[in-house]
MARKOL-736361 format. One record per atom (N, C-alpha, C): y, x, z. Coordinates in steps of 0.02 Angstrom, whole numbers, plus 50000, padded with zeros to 5 digits. Atoms other than C-alpha are relative to their C-alpha. Example, Ala and Ser with C-alpha at 12.3 -4.5 7.8 and 13.67 -1.06 7.14 Angstrom:
499415004550000
497755061550390
500605004550000
499414995849997
499475068450357
500554996150037
This chain:
499545001749979
499935001850018
500915003349972
499324994949996
501085012450053
500225004949933
500094992950064
500765024449891
500254995049952
499915002450036
501215010449790
500774996250008
499055002750016
502955004449840
500205008950013
499634991950000
503325026249870
499934999649925
500074999150078
502875023649652
500535000649960
499155003450031
504405010649627
500365005150001
499744993750018
505275024049679
500195007049953
500194993150000
505115043849660
499355004649951
500464992949976
503325049049681
499714994849932
500865000850018
501655049149568
499525000650054
500674995449939
500115053349634
499765002850043
499964992250014
500055070049662
500715002050016
499465001249961
501945069049731
499685000250103
499875001949930
501705059549860
499165003250040
500274997749933
500075068149922
500185003250042
499594996149986
500755084449923
500744997050073
499225002649945
502475075450038
499334998350055
500205000849955
501155069250150
499255002750039
500474996149971
500005081750172
500365005850020
499504995149981
501625094550217
500134996150063
499555003249899
502345079650350
499355003450040
500464997749985
500655081650420
499565006250019
499864997049999
500255097550431
500445006550004
499464997350009
502125104250438
500335005749963
499814993650032
502425120350353
499145002549968
500504999850024
501075125950224
500355006449960
499784997950088
501085139650064
499374996349943
500505002150071
500555132149905
499205002650007
500664999349979
498835140449923
499814997250046
500365005149918
498385129450098
500034992849966
499875004450025
499155117050006
499494996049925
500535000050065
497925118149827
499275000650041
500625001850000
496455120549933
500034993450029
499955005150016
496745104750036
499874993849971
500025001750036
497065095349916
499704998149951
500675000650041
495995099449784
500734996749913
499595002850057
497775098749660
499765006249982
499824992450052
497925113049539
500445002950004
499585000549972
498695124749598
500765002549992
499495000250053
500065126749467
500494993850002
499585006149985
500485110449485
500394998450063
499765000749940
500665111249646
500335003750010
499344995849987
501765123749660
500694996849940
499285006550058
502825112349504
500244993750057
499505003849998
503105097549599
499935002350091
499624997549946
503515109949790
500435000749966
499284994150031
504795117249657
500554992650014
499685005650031
505475097349613
499784994350077
499805003049902
505295090549802
500695005250035
499414997349967
506325103949850
500734999449972
499355004750043
507675098849695
500184993650025
499805007149997
507585082449791
500115000850078
499655000449931
507995088549967
499494998450022
500445002949989
506525083850007
499115003250056
500224995449936
505705097750092
500295008849973
499814992250014
506265118250118
499795003049980
500454989949993
505715134850079
500195006050015
499904992349955
505635151650177
499915005249937
500494994050034
505055167450076
499845003450049
500264997249939
503725176550204
499305003549955
500894995949991
502655192450162
499964997449898
499774999850074
503255187749940
499204992549995
500215009150012
502575171249982
500484992550048
499165006749982
503645152449989
499284997050054
500315007949955
503055142250149
500544994950002
499845005450000
503425125550129
500244995150042
499535006549918
504415112750276
500144994149958
499645008250002
504615093850252
500625000350023
499475003849945
506275087150296
499974994550042
500205007249978
506355071350368
500114995349963
500295005350018
505605056050309
500614996549968
499435002950032
507595049150295
500135000949931
499644995050063
507925061050173
499924993349930
500355002850077
507125046350032
500784993250003
499455002050020
508935034850092
500385002449959
499524999050064
509945047850020
499915001849950
500364999350045
509045048849877
500414994349951
499795005050038
509495030149862
500474999749964
499195000550014
511175031549897
500155002849951
499644997050058
511295043949763
500094998349927
500125006350069
510365033349632
500344994349990
499345010049987
511615017149677
500665004049972
499255000250035
513195030249620
499805001949960
499984993750078
512295041049466
500084989849958
499795007650060
512155018949417
500484999549992
498925003649994
514035012549464
500055006249972
499834992650004
514365030449388
499974997949934
500055003050055
513235023449223
500414995149965
499975002450020
513835008449222
500605000149970
499095003750016
515635007849223
500205005449943
499824994750032
515465023849084
499744995249959
499995002950069
514575011748963
500294994049992
499735004350008
515684997649029
500675000749940
499454997150031
517175008948953
500035002949911
500644999450069
515855012748797
500214995049948
499915004550028
515884996048749
500604997749977
499205004050053
517614990448744
500385004249971
499874995550015
518065007248675
499744998949900
500234998250044
516685005048529
500254992149943
500085009250028
517144984148523
500925002849952
498904997250044
519374992148492
499865000149937
499814994950057
518845001248348
499594995649948
500625001250016
517144991248270
500694994449936
499515004150051
517924981448100
499664991249991
500355009049990
517664960048153
499744997949940
500065004450087
517664957547951
499335003650005
500664996850044
516094967047944
499324998450067
500445000949960
515354961548091
499384993750018
500265006150018
513544952548085
499884994050027
500355004049946
512884936248164
499555004150056
500814998249959
511574938648291
499524997450032
500725002249991
509964933048266
499495000750006
500674997649975
508474929448328
499654993349994
500685007550049
506694919648308
499765000850059
500684998849955
505764912648435
499404994749978
500855003049999
503934904348452
499684999550060
500045001949922
503124897448583
500404994750039
499925004549954
503414884848691
500545003850055
499554994549952
503914897148841
500615004049951
499464994350031
505104908948709
500574991849995
499505006050020
506184891348658
500174999750083
499844999549942
506154889348871
500595004549983
499544995350003
507174902348863
500645003949973
499485001250046
508194899248716
500274995350048
499465005049963
508794882348800
500355004950067
499344998049950
509244893248983
500355004949944
499314996450034
510234905248872
500724998149981
499325003849996
511244889448814
500454999450055
499314999649938
511664884348979
500145006950044
499394994549995
512214901849031
500534998349952
499264998050053
513614900248916
500534994950022
499735003649950
514184885849022
500654996149977
499255001450051
515244877348866
499754995850011
500105006450018
515434859048820
499225001249937
500884999750061
513614856648688
500274993349958
499945004350021
513874846648547
499305000949939
500844997350058
511774843148464
499764994949947
500315005650041
511124833848326
499355001850027
501025002149972
509134827148407
499804998449982
500345003450046
507714822548333
500064993950044
500255009949979
506924803148401
499825003650063
500345000849906
505814810848548
499515007549976
500544994850010
504724827448485
500235004750055
499814997049945
505744838948611
499474997950058
500205002549976
505364826948741
499234999050031
500774997250023
503514827448708
499705005550003
499964992049994
503444846548691
500095004050068
499884994549919
504254850848848
500374995750017
499905007449942
504324834048941
500545001450077
499574996049966
504964844749086
500025002750032
499584997050023
505814855349040
500634998650001
499395003450030
506964843748979
500424999350040
499845003749919
507394837449144
500345004150029
499394995549987
507754852649183
500715002249973
499504999750048
508854855849063
500724997150003
499545006649995
509774839649098
500255000950075
499964999349924
509964842849287
500365007050010
499394993350001
510804862449269
500434997049944
499555001050023
511644856049135
500654997650031
499815002949992
512434843349209
500575001650094
499824995849965
512614856149385
500645004649968
499394994550000
513604867649288
500424998649924
499655007150022
514494852249217
500565000649904
500124998550063
514224854049042
500034991749941
499725007750049
514874837648938
499375000149927
500665000550049
513494833448801
500244995849935
500085003950064
513804824948612
499335002749988
501065001150018
512074818648562
500254994449930
500475002050071
511914813548367
499694999750001
500595000150020
510294805748355
499934993649955
500285010450027
509114790248259
499714999250062
500205006849965
508994776148338
499305001250060
500885001249953
507154778348395
500095004950054
500014995749954
507824791948519
500414995450077
499895007549939
507474780348689
500205005250045
499604998349968
507654796948785
500745001750019
499465000749999
509524800948770
500364995949987
499585006350007
510634786848820
500675002850027
499434996549996
512384786648821
499964997550094
499875000949918
512854790049016
500185005050044
499494994449979
514344798249109
499775003950040
500424998149942
513284802249256
499715004649970
500444995550006
512284814349150
500665005649946
499454995250059
513894820549065
499764998449901
500004999650054
513094814048900
500344995849975
499845006250059
513784803148746
499735004349966
500594999350042
512634798048614
500214995449924
500255007050038
512764788948462
499645003049949
500485001150020
511354784248371
500254997149916
499895002850071
511074781448170
499514996549993
500485002550037
509584771648095
499545004249954
500364994049985
508134781248093
500035000749904
500185000350088
507804776447864
500735004150003
499674994750023
509534786047846
500115005650043
499674990949949
509474800547990
499205002750014
500825001349955
507414804648006
500115008350023
500054987849974
507934821648090
499655001750058
500904997449951
506334831348175
500065006650050
499704992549952
507504845348269
500254999850042
499135000049952
508924849348373
500115004449990
499934993450056
510114860748315
500774996950077
499724998249933
511324865648493
500415003349979
499384992149971
513234871248471
500135001550031
499504998749899
513824878048614
500385008349982
499744993850008
515154890548610
500315004449909
499924996950066
515114902448474
499145001449969
500785001850011
513154898348491
499614994049960
500475004950019
511874888348379
499385001149963
500505000249999
510394883248386
499574997149972
500585003050022
509024877148279
499394998450009
500625003549969
507414870548354
499534995349941
500405001550036
505984864848270
499474995550039
500515000249977
504394854848342
499534997549956
500665006049997
503504844948225
499195003350013
500924999849980
501874842848252
499765007850058
500274997549930
501974853948413
499965008349979
499934995850029
502364870448298
500555002550019
499135001349957
503914873848402
499995007249970
499604991950011
505054889448338
500774994850000
499565001449981
506534891848346
500785007549964
499624993550002
508204903148274
500834996950016
499334998449982
509824907648366
500365005949972
499584999150054
511344911248292
500805003950031
499295001349971
512764919648392
500615003449932
499524996350060
514334920448272
500504996449993
499305007249994
516144911548280
499954995949948
499905002350063
516264907848119
499574994049959
500495006550023
514554898848084
499884994050045
499865005549957
514754889148265
500384995249965
499315005849997
516464882948225
499674993249910
500285003650058
515664876348029
499584995050046
500255004849983
514494867648130
500144993450040
499515001249959
515574862948237
500534993049937
499585005150089
516604854048082
499774993449982
500495003949998
515144846548039
499854996450052
500335003849907
514574838848203
500974993850004
499125001649993
516444831748227
500164993549921
499985005950024
516314824348059
499734992549994
500395006650001
514784815448070
500114995750050
500035003849931
515434808748256
500594996949976
499645004750059
517034800248158
500044994349963
500065004350045
516214793148046
499534998050014
500085001849942
515214785748154
500404993950026
499545007049961
516664774448233
500104999149946
499675000750063
517254771648060
499394995049970
500475006050050
515674763148016
499874996350048
500295006449978
515694749848159
500534998850011
């Protein structure tokens, strides 16, 4: 159990063995550690040098032989603090680098970010990605295929969308009995006769993101596109259709 815990930080099996042995016998030459652990002598020397660089042990040369002695195990806390400092520094440098590259990039030549999703588990990740945008959603939705494919996740998606105050406008076939116009669920719905709108997918427009899903015969696939211009064009089509339905009433 303790070996597995140590592996999650810095140590491999041999390093754990050598450090543990030194803590047990306190001071030792590499030859003694080799004899006690059966680890290759050159490997023992290399590990001791590595542990010394990490300040987990120190060495004293005596009669042309290095004697290794362990530092207090509390030294591990110091290593963790150092890792945190280095990580914070890297994060700051990455943030600076991203801002710099964004400032010099030609936005006109920037390509849309496109991802392909397959299988139900991946689709759930895509819907979660939409929730994380925390912006209003416009949807072209199917009759009920999505609800039949992932019913429990649909309920989760709606509840999370409401928690995050993401209003949802929906255009769907009249046979869709799942989506209802309800202020409580922050949803406004307009329906079209199924013969005129035999829609079998789910298109969601949210911020600069467009997702296109298909649930035909439960062969679930989806495409995720992040691009401001593409999202705006989909939103123009949605607004046109939304307003047109009001005129036809």
